[in-house]
C-alpha positions in Angstrom: 99.9 105.0 75.3 103.1 104.4 73.1 102.7 107.7 71.3 102.5 109.3 74.6 105.8 107.8 75.9 107.3 108.7 72.7 106.3 112.1 73.1 107.4 112.2 76.9 110.9 111.1 75.6 110.9 113.6 73.3 110.2 116.2 76.2 112.8 114.7 78.1 115.5 115.2 75.2 114.3 118.8 74.7 114.6 119.7 78.3 118.1 118.0 78.6 119.2 119.9 75.5 118.0 123.2 77.1 119.9 122.5 80.1 123.1 121.5 78.2 122.7 124.4 75.9 121.8 126.9 78.6 125.0 126.0 80.5 127.0 127.2 77.3 124.8 130.5 76.9 125.3 131.2 80.5 129.1 131.1 80.2 129.0 133.4 77.0 126.0 135.6 78.3 124.2 135.2 75.3 120.8 136.8 75.9 119.5 137.1 72.8 120.1 133.5 71.7 118.1 132.4 75.0 115.0 134.1 74.0 115.1 132.4 70.6 115.7 129.1 72.7 112.7 129.8 74.6 110.4 130.3 71.6 111.5 127.2 69.6 111.5 124.8 72.6 107.8 126.1 73.5 106.6 125.9 69.8 108.4 122.1 69.6 106.5 121.0 72.8 103.3 122.6 71.6 103.3 120.6 68.2 104.6 117.3 69.9 101.8 117.4 72.6 99.1 118.7 70.2 96.8 116.1 70.6 97.8 114.8 73.9 95.4 115.0 77.0 95.3 118.7 78.5 96.8 117.6 81.7 99.8 116.0 80.0 100.0 119.0 77.6 99.8 121.4 80.3 102.5 119.9 82.3 104.9 119.7 79.4 104.5 123.1 78.5 105.0 124.6 82.1 108.1 122.6 82.8 109.6 123.4 79.4 108.7 127.1 79.7 110.2 127.1 83.1 113.4 125.5 82.0 113.9 127.9 79.2 112.9 131.1 81.2 115.6 130.0 83.6 118.2 130.3 80.8 116.9 133.9 79.8 116.7 135.0 83.4 120.4 133.6 84.3 121.8 135.3 81.2 120.2 138.8 82.3 121.3 138.1 86.0 125.1 137.4 85.2 125.5 140.1 82.3 128.7 141.9 82.4 130.1 139.8 85.3 131.6 136.1 85.2 128.8 133.5 86.4 130.0 131.8 89.6 128.1 128.5 88.9 130.0 125.0 88.0 128.0 122.7 85.7 126.5 120.7 88.7 125.4 123.9 90.5 123.7 125.0 87.2 122.2 121.4 86.5 120.6 121.3 90.0 119.2 124.7 89.7 117.8 124.1 86.2 116.0 120.7 87.0 115.5 120.9 90.6 114.5 124.1 91.6 111.3 126.5 90.7 113.0 129.8 91.6 114.7 132.0 89.0 117.8 133.2 90.9 120.7 131.0 90.4 122.9 132.9 92.8 121.3 130.5 95.5 122.9 127.6 94.2 126.5 129.1 94.4 126.8 127.8 97.7 125.5 124.2 97.0 127.7 121.6 98.3 128.4 123.5 101.7 127.3 123.4 105.1 123.5 123.0 105.7 121.8 126.4 106.2 119.4 127.0 108.8 115.6 126.9 108.7 115.7 123.8 106.3 113.6 121.7 108.6 111.0 124.1 109.5 110.4 124.8 105.7 110.0 121.1 105.3 107.7 120.5 108.1 105.7 123.5 107.0 105.3 122.1 103.5 104.3 118.7 104.7 101.5 120.3 106.8 100.4 122.2 104.0 100.2 118.8 101.4 98.1 117.5 104.4 95.6 120.6 104.3 95.5 120.4 100.7 94.6 116.6 100.5 92.0 117.4 103.2 90.2 120.0 100.9 90.3 117.7 98.0 88.5 115.0 100.4 86.0 117.9 101.4 85.3 118.3 97.5 84.6 114.8 97.0 82.2 114.9 100.0 80.2 117.9 98.4 80.0 116.1 95.1 78.8 113.0 96.6 75.7 115.1 98.2 74.5 115.3 94.4 73.4 118.9 94.8 72.4 121.2 92.1 75.1 120.9 89.2 75.5 124.7 89.0 76.0 125.2 92.8 78.2 122.0 93.1 80.7 123.6 90.4 80.4 127.0 92.3 81.3 125.3 95.6 83.7 122.7 94.8 86.1 124.7 92.2 87.3 127.2 94.7 88.2 124.2 97.1 89.8 122.4 94.6 92.0 125.3 93.5 92.9 126.1 97.2 93.6 122.5 98.0 96.0 121.9 94.8 97.6 125.3 95.8 98.3 124.2 99.1 99.9 120.9 97.7 102.0 122.6 95.2 102.7 126.1 95.9 102.9 125.8 99.7 103.6 122.2 100.1 106.0 120.7 97.7 107.9 123.8 96.7 108.3 124.6 100.5 109.6 121.0 100.9 112.2 121.6 98.1 113.4 124.8 99.6 114.2 123.2 102.8 115.6 120.1 101.2 118.0 122.2 99.2 119.1 124.3 102.2 120.3 121.1 103.9 122.6 120.9 100.7 124.0 124.3 101.2 121.7 126.0 98.5 120.2 129.2 100.0 116.7 128.6 98.7 113.6 130.2 100.2 110.2 130.1 100.2 108.5 131.2 97.1 105.1 131.6 98.4 105.3 134.1 101.6 102.1 134.4 103.5 100.1 136.4 100.7 97.2 136.9 102.7 99.3 139.3 104.9 100.1 141.6 101.7 99.1 145.2 102.5 99.2 146.2 98.9 99.2 144.7 95.2 102.8 145.5 94.8 103.7 143.7 98.0 101.6 140.8 96.9 102.9 140.3 93.5 106.6 141.1 94.1 107.4 139.7 97.5 104.7 137.2 98.6 102.9 135.3 95.7 105.0 133.2 93.5 108.3 134.6 93.9 109.9 132.7 91.1 107.7 134.6 88.6 108.4 138.0 90.1 111.8 137.0 89.9 111.8 136.1 86.3 109.7 138.9 85.1 111.8 141.6 87.1 115.1 140.0 85.7 114.2 139.1 82.1 111.5 141.9 81.4 111.3 144.7 83.7 114.8 145.5 84.4 116.2 145.6 81.0 113.1 147.7 79.8 112.9 150.3 82.4 115.7 152.5 81.2 114.4 152.4 77.8 110.6 152.9 78.2 110.2 154.1 81.7 108.8 152.3 85.0 105.2 152.3 84.0 105.6 150.8 80.6 108.2 148.4 81.7 105.9 147.3 84.7 102.7 146.8 82.2 104.9 145.0 79.7 106.0 142.6 82.6 102.5 141.9 83.6 101.5 141.2 80.1 104.5 139.0 79.6 103.4 137.1 82.6 99.9 137.0 81.2 101.1 135.5 78.0 103.0 132.5 80.0 99.9 131.8 81.8 97.9 131.8 78.4 100.4 128.9 77.7 99.6 127.1 80.9 95.9 127.7 81.3 94.5 128.3 78.0 96.5 126.5 75.3 96.1 122.9 76.8 92.5 123.2 76.6 92.1 125.2 73.5 89.7 127.6 75.2 89.9 130.9 77.0 92.2 132.6 74.8 92.9 136.1 76.2 91.2 135.7 79.6 94.4 135.1 81.6 96.2 137.9 79.6 93.3 140.3 80.6 93.6 139.2 84.2 97.1 140.2 84.4 96.6 143.5 82.6 94.1 144.3 85.2 96.8 143.5 87.8 99.2 145.8 86.2 96.9 148.6 85.8 95.7 148.4 89.4 99.5 148.3 90.7 100.0 151.6 88.9 96.7 153.0 90.3 97.6 152.0 93.7 101.1 153.8 93.4 99.0 157.0 92.4 96.7 156.5 95.5 99.7 156.2 97.8 101.4 159.1 96.3 98.4 161.1 97.1 98.3 159.8 100.7 95.0 157.6 100.3 94.2 156.9 104.0 92.5 153.6 103.2 95.7 152.0 102.3 97.5 152.7 105.4 94.7 150.9 107.3 95.7 147.5 107.8 92.5 145.7 107.4 91.2 147.9 104.6 94.5 147.7 102.8 94.3 143.8 102.8 90.8 143.9 101.9 91.8 146.0 98.6 94.6 143.7 97.9 92.7 140.4 98.1 89.6 142.0 96.3 91.7 142.7 93.3 93.7 139.5 93.3 90.5 137.3 93.7 87.6 139.2 92.2 89.0 138.8 88.7 90.3 135.4 89.3 87.6 133.7 87.1 89.6 135.2 84.1 92.6 133.5 85.1 91.0 130.1 86.2 88.5 130.2 83.5 85.6 127.5 82.9 87.4 125.0 80.4 90.5 125.1 82.3 88.4 124.1 85.8 86.6 121.4 83.7 89.3 119.8 81.9 92.2 119.9 84.4 91.3 121.0 87.9 88.4 118.4 88.3 89.9 115.6 86.7 93.3 116.0 88.5 91.1 115.7 91.5 89.6 112.5 90.1 86.3 114.2 89.8 83.6 114.9 87.0 81.9 118.1 86.2 
């Protein structure tokens, strides 16, 4: 326990150092150094938390990666123009918001922006819905069904429950709360089931923070050099590597599966563009287009949320055992 607390202290100091150094790099627009800072901080957290519980290791890696990636994204976004962020605005953006567009915090401290309370109410309702799903999972486990059947039934329910709580719950409350303080924050998960294409799903509706990050830090800088298709595949591959950090490294298993999932997504986005250019009729049908999109997002999902991640992190987080 004492060793874990010491590791958490190291984690806090590393992330505080990232925030302080990040503001300096932002002022000087030092993009290359921000990438080295990302690599060094992730390596440090990995070795510090090497023998910690997978859940603690996962949370430390995710938080540090997001903090460091914000430095990269902001340095890229403010290239060739003076950043309009004071230290307070940068600090709040770096530690208190999951998105990657610092411009939203340039107005922090101003008058409250509209739609804040609807976002907060939306988030609270989703947290309640997520908790109900976790309770349902507990109820199914208590029935003592066949172990394999229970695992197959309960795991998707737990994933949906945690997604509602975090992605649609806490992050929506965060967006609404910062709008009350004048920051032009926004929902990061925008009705993903309504997506009419994989391009729309990944760029506008699911985890906008990730799409912002890969677009600003990977796709835009690479597109003039290697072309749109290769830049897009590189962006998806980079996203896959970050998910390896979050989903495979903590449980020391499933390596390559999250990366493969995002490679598949990139390939299918490119294929979808070809089909659209050739006027594929099913992509114009609202029902078929949504079925197409959800099939390719959900179908390969076991690659992303692989067995050991489910067993060592998702079930324990819900207070259950496989």
